[in-house]
Steps between C-alpha positions, in 0.01 A plus 500: 500500500638843408670701772296809416163349581310607811312218664220497756543197723206374708590248765337301776128455469482699178764285336300196595178662381628593156770242429472243225599140541707340224582145585495572867706823486401867485538720194525879496428744219671816387406730224511822305135537406463672162191638338420307181262573217196283473545230232322177428716221363526123501704282734853532357802329661812719497772237444701607807486147640657346187423132464295525816269755345126503547273325249135596436275214386171645370157340491565212728271357759556597862259387766244401239496826306697661214799700622849617408764318699849625586770239531879500505688743722812467713472261791701568813411258773131542582488829308413549133600829327326651193590818308283688246531799271122550520250335725127560457182299538207602280133502590358149517853365455627238742877483565652238731856426607595137497597365841768231457543255781700635791450864406361712785558852367461642148676837457412710194650831383404736221804671349338705222385859533124440525272430789317171523126483443331207667150508362417132511606207719855449624576182685733216592434146394597367838559612856810717452524865600501755216710822490446769234753785477449794257666836581273672248174418675228239508129539425240245604182569305143457616488148354839401639519188707774308678503125517788449742478232766820616664613857567494783247743794497482792252738795514634793300840467668815475289622175648487235762809507719676188621720467800837505324413818313386327181178641356229360280460830318246620247710803404841327476394152403743216546459128537460388861822360644557132507526476872283447801298817562549640848269793557550753783192537728314827472313674223708758313327744271662773292392861560659665195187547284164419654295604195405162357168352594317173539133545417228251573136491404459125494426216735839360601555210736796298621480180699774609739677839531412786267731804459480809282802730531552810285575869495123551520206267536166595344256236610138416432326168463590216733821356645483168677783322683467166671774607739664844514410795276764773463440824309818710493560834327813711505275802463120458512244227544169611353192281551156583360169336431187600312128467544507210253826336605617444859861490605590201715834399643494159664778329688477177690790622710683832517385796291761776455448824310800733489522824306822664604365843417127453494214254531164608365207263537164621369293186499161583648296526181405135506360326806722195446828691483759454773823356631471149639781324684502169678795612712644850548445807283774764476471835325835675483598842366712801582199732464139476626305220339165554335323179588143534388375141499389219725749283686432142603797338668558177688810629679628847580470826307805724508518836326853631526770719353813362336690526828241295686330787681119519481374633169211738447180402321271725296161389376261741323231234524423247771748219565391187681782309669423150622784297645557198716815647652636841593470832315778757503514827310594863547260788448173466309311766305187441299146373501345265753750243621406152616762275662392164638795301632546169670797652681621847591453826310764774502426820310647849518295815456166454324294752304161398363368748244205337326278199445475260206229300324315216668686222317838650573444526874389281786134588490164329551432579134815332365409247230759261644308313772809439707607865502143603573496266800799681650300823522306406811665435833420504869730659755603321819346757734227409745232645275629300199503813285442439130717682249448518125809555288432668168804648332286603206283737707725603787871583477625203698807371674428137578781306670433159649789293637532153650225341291449125507424447132381146558188659650442667163560206270877469487725680254459878534235633275358153429612584148527273201850371571488192282830601340663567837666272747460715815793476737404572859844424636553864599314515828348826620719656768234680706169684487659842550394817323744788471404817319634854481287809454159429349299768321166468324485801268143462380162520677319214669807280527554185700801346671500140619806353672445155649660166575175359635339418165493120457790507743776243522542467879842335469659824379645741754413868488704794622390857553343688209673838478325791330651846466228695316173361371295776337161441341374855544516794265810649658308754706707677762351712779763751602507671839536862392456664841615316807331742739157468345555140388388605153524233231486548125487240225802496272328444165830494318551149631188358333573191290143445385139595569281230650477246778795379698588132464435216742780316677479138613801339666443148632834368616624199695788665687560853623442825311742790537395836358796735495330803340129491422193341346284782363165456323379861527316696233432869443238464230335168572454229758800390701605136476449242769801330661500144636812354662502141625798321653554235764834659584575855613395814317774758561469874443815695582424864434281383211137548403188319386270765353164513325383863486255681279532864396204525264132420493519123547524294816816362651542124519581256776834379631491145632794323663509142621838398638686292752627822658524868407793719600493870403764745618677831432203694367344215301133561429195321365263762362170523321379860490300731278571856387200512268138601486211460260190712466214340689701192597768397745843384395591234754837358592537125521528263795825369640485142625795316655489135609821361652536156653781604731572869566443846354760759597510870418821660625601863458830665415683327783871497426464690171368847582796662671557846358189475283166679526274258318296382799168670429147373511504453123835319491480261794506127452154348489169498316345811346141530375410864442242717328733787412420870505230620260396139434159341549469135594535237769829348601501123520535268795838385630478137612782294651466134597813339644664302775654811658513867399784738591477873423801678646760776467240757386341275241130561447180373345287789378167548324425868451266742331695815409867579541494855643589685182457875534310712251552855617413519869286186500548134426399346170197282549480127443171316509456139601529246779835365609536125493522282807797304633442134587766286666453130574792320666521149642765608747630850572442853374774746593521872429781718623860550600649503848667844495310695232173676592379447142575132481223377269155608389178379343281796407178570313445873458287765338765770466464880497294580196358149488129422501406146594515231765819358640526123467491244777801320646450142611763262639448134587794310651621286787681798649542868410794712619546872436819669621529870415245432232152605401183376334305806383174578328481879466292773348669831424248588232129439477389153599500246778801318633495124460485217749807335650446137601745250647405139563785309668454156649777547758644845564495860381789717622551872441812660641669837454233630269279793604295432187526122489147501368363832380161565346499875458317797354763773470453869574403588143294186459127459488383154593471241774781304651501131423433217740777288650448133584750267665417136574781293650616278780701773675560867421814677620546876459833595653752786503262741332325257269155644437174453314346829389174582330508874469331789329653846476263627233129481438379157597456245774767274638491132415422212731777288652412140583744263671419135561779306667451145620770517768624845590546861397800689640564874465844563646746786487564811294705602202691819439445549126433855391156458350234770447233270638655474846697707751867458580419152619269263317308256717414152387131434458187560299393848397184606322546875495337811359737794439303739276714724287423845367149529358276770365327677793167464322518124518264357760570129530535243773807278497514175694794298612506134408404217731751260656393140574743264675413139573764275657580266787758736653542871443825631647598867523852584606743794486262761354314265268178671387156442357369831373197616302560869564377809319742791524441874497454671163526850364140523387330403830331214319318236696745216496403190693717229638449144391375215717720231649368149568726249677398139554765296680551240767778696666585867474845557647641851540848503644566779750635819345875537552533820296324841510230367266318174541306274268165654411167418338366826354207634303545867584337769290554859619286641214226238504374188668749261648455149376359221714733244654367153566719241668380146555755292686508208736779663697681833493845507649709804563469864586258634240198713581253742356638850529618783281818408316726794575847481343759424763256373764687171523182291495319259270177675405163435343375832364187575297480869581393763253278797462247226553648210690477152360387202707736255665345154544712237674365150547718252691419164649775463759659796665458850354319762709460809295504718810804342659729351235721215610872514459711191470623446866872476558488438884329229705140581587391608851359253752144541390309196627129483518408370847266224407520131601646271236476119489718324752542530879847653498594811689535840330782539246669786306491515116719727284423521125755662270382633168131448445478128444170426666504797742210739435578871487306567821367302798140410454536392138452132431775304329478145380575250773445179314762305689310553823154437376320287763226274375452316833188532711549753779628361829339603832820436692729800525367657175236733373260403236506697172193629332406641167454874479238617255500839335175681478478594131412857415156578371640578153844477352714808522512719192819503301681826555613700203854441610557148625700472820632192674461511881598279789264213580262582788330169560511126454249240390537123533258286304368156588795333324753688706605741221613843620396820320625852571234769481496877490236514776552437874412154627202461734560213747243322723701335784447134583437426870815289531727727290717781634842654462761469771829682544640174628371266236841336474485383867353174623 
């Protein structure tokens, strides 16, 4: 081979893929491809082989039909060499090479200056491989056929290169050497002049390997290889079909298409067109590949550059890729893309710009029944959501990995593979999906990423990583004024007008979103987003967004996951900025279902030196009706094992966002959505050392008109530390309810607004109700429940139902406008009217507080308050009522200037009523005015009109003389009455109050000494029954019920003792008297 030639050497797998076997060894090719004029001539030997020249025998019979047969040639081992001046096959002509015994390879060169036209049938009368070498080009016409049982190789190269440097050359023809041919491994192809072309329009088939190698390949028709099919161009591979004629490339094994400069495949005009490989398919080029066809592959699909890096794919129409193995390519740009893989899928950035026709896409309307059947699938979520894939109507990215094709009939595509020998030896490596940035640049798009469709459970699955996934129109809402929180829509970013696209990700393994999923729309309806994974969904400073800026509704975001972890400002948002005349533009719902945990964590560890911790940038969930919008925000629903909201993370559903328009706020109209949390185990909000640890809030903001949504939590236990659950009204509308149902415990600590249902100073509406049902409730270190109105409206009701105990203990020191320098733990239903028009004549009522529990414990300034405070307008503001139903009310003695109080004070109105029903009341607590610093535990219902205090105890509370827990032994208070037994007088000391009545004269149980014997007349006095004369009529119930000391006793015929409020009238028995010496004999 000449020293001046430049050779491209492909080694390793490529050498194996494109090598040619000659008697068990590999042959390479080298060439200087020259452009030749088209000429039609006969088959003319060139005489370069001398006595071993080729001989054409016309009109003979081959395989039962008339044909021209080529004999002669130079034999070298198992190889037979032929050399021709011209080599053409006419239409309807049949030309066969004789296959002498022992010959495995027939090598043919054309040394003249014309290309070869193969318009009829070219074959081998035997099983040998056939090689055709013409540097001037080769044309296979529409009627061309190959009848080759072995392999077929056609090339425009100059020569085939042997290992010792000897060439079988078409441009410098010589006889092959008389020696054993030793061919160097590797395919060598000259790069000097890539202008010659092999053209095909016929139906060509080879029983084994089939290779076309040229400067350019211009291919139509059909190419069929029993084993490997290799299409190699120094410059360009161009593949086309037509409406009347499909293009098909079949390989029973490996299918390789390499265009060093370019590959252009435009084969979507016919429904049967495509690339079909039993094993792997490789497309290889230095530049992006236009691959507009269908791919059906039994192994892997690899689209790569010449250096092995992933190659880019462009498809103006709609490619369908079906493979049993893995798929790997670089970036994709084009119409709807469908990839269904038995293994993993790795793709770079993806841009979908359009749809295609029904027969060129996976669509219910596809005329191919199998492709139509792939259009309908069911997701693995609990609701078994149905999804319809239609790349002809919606710009679609459809990626499905880890498919078990046996569930769909076997070979991918269930295609007619009668000419194929599928090789499934290349096993799928995993069910992973890896994609770069995804963008749907047309309205009403759809993205499906799943490895749960007809899933192969034996394949492992790692985390799915997504940087950007955009199905919206590119709308951007810019914050143009930080002080007023004014947003404007950046219309320059619009990519299209219309609805945002839907996103469905159903993935076995985790999902990691590093930037965002955005399905928003400025001119149409936002897209819905559904994410399903049994692993962890991770959001690290990233976003899941479905917002609407126009006149159409937002859509829902649904997440089902093993666990969700969001941190560093990550947000899930469905909001609306739009409005529509006469109709509401609603935002969608956000639903999260997590088997294990859901965690929202703020900027912990990442916010030093930064000022991005604002209400609009905090980690969490956002569902907002923005300023100047009209509509309802959707519900936020979380169902999980445990929920953690900490480090200033928040869940928020709001109407309005406090944007200023002049001196007033821009109005938003609509109801804010509710927040629902259902946890098998724990719900935690907060942070140990941050007063704004975590929040769940539903709000009608300044300028908003509508109702705030409800907050409901169901869990085993709920813990708030420096955290808050709020339903507020700052505009016009009622605050929502806050409900917590916990089977075991509810604990609020270090949070003056642990629960806050509030009407703010500028608000006009009623405070919402608060309900807590649990085993035990602990409010400590300033933890508080508040239902409060500062504007025009009544306070909400607070209801607490605790099976075991309720404890209000201690104070906090947070600087909060709702409390003084210290913030007591407890329950507060307060009325603090703000500034109102003097002409307003309204009555404002504080909310009611109901507490039902086995034990109610007040300690260290714990409080229960339904107060109404003074106001500037001298309005009648009434305190709320307090009802307590408990077995034991325990108020620990005050150890600080202020004690633990129960208050319904109302200096400008009527104090609320206080009703306490308890079996026992322990501690120093009494009805008196609660004066700050009095050092007592007080019950106070004072007001301009005092409220009523009703206390009903069974055991030991005297409203007039409250009983303190004794700390010293009781005095020797013995009632001098004979007891059973004839012993002398004794002395009894009772410490505490275990069985000792508060005063002599009161009866205590004495069951151990009950005497059921008949009275003895020796040394004893006989007992008698004392009967109480009943009053003429029962006493009337006083307006204010008071409990007084028993005044009499009644013993019935069965010996039961009853205490009465009336004195006992006794008729002495003749033998019965009292004696001061009844203990003496």
